[in-house]
N, C-alpha and C positions, 0 to 999 in steps of 0.2 A: 777667791773663787766665786764668792757671792756677786761681786761687782762684774767680773768677767762673764759669768753665766747669766747675767741679767736677773739675779735672784733678788732677795728681799732688801739687801743693802745696795743702794743706788750710787753712793759716793761717800767719800771720806776725805779728811785732811791728813795726808801722810806726813809724818815727821821725817826729817832728813838728818839722821844721827851722824853720818859720815861728814856732811857739810858742817854740822854743829861742832864736831871735833876739830875740823880744820880751822874754824873761826876761833875756837878756844886756844889752839896751838899758836895761832898768829898773835892773839892777845897776850899769851904767856911770853912769847918772844918780845913783844913790845915792852912788857913790864920789866923783863930782864935787861933790856936796853935802856931803861929809864924813860921810855916814850909814854906819853899820856894815852890812856885808854878810856873809852866811854864807860860809865858806871853800869850800863846794862846793854847787852847785845842779844838779839834774837834772830833766829833763822826762821822765816815764815813757813808755815805748813804748805804742802803742795796739794792742790785740788785734784782728786782722782775720781774719774768717772769711767764708764764702760768705753767711751771713745778714746781715752788715753791710758787705760790701765796697763798696757804693755810698755809704753814709754815711761810711765810712772814707776813701774817695777824696776826697769833698768836704771832710772835716776836714783831711786832709793837704795837698791841693793848692789848696784854697779855690776850687774850681770843680767843675762837674758832671763825672762820668766820661764819657769818649768813648762814642759810640754803640756801638762794638764791645764795650766792657766792659759797658754796660747791656744789650745783647742777650744776651751770654753769661751774665749774672747771672739772667736770667729762667727 
């Protein structure tokens, strides 16, 4: 809400837990199949600003932002 309404928070790096889970599931499958996996895997954070807050919400939560966020972003 702070980002959408141009409040005190101007941006952040959003984590992508759904995408992290997909990456972990793929790596678990590789391990079960005996395929080599990298020792470390990271899903980078997503830069969120007022300009992309609605797109970021959809990317992170896999659904549209609530009406309150959409109204604040206008």
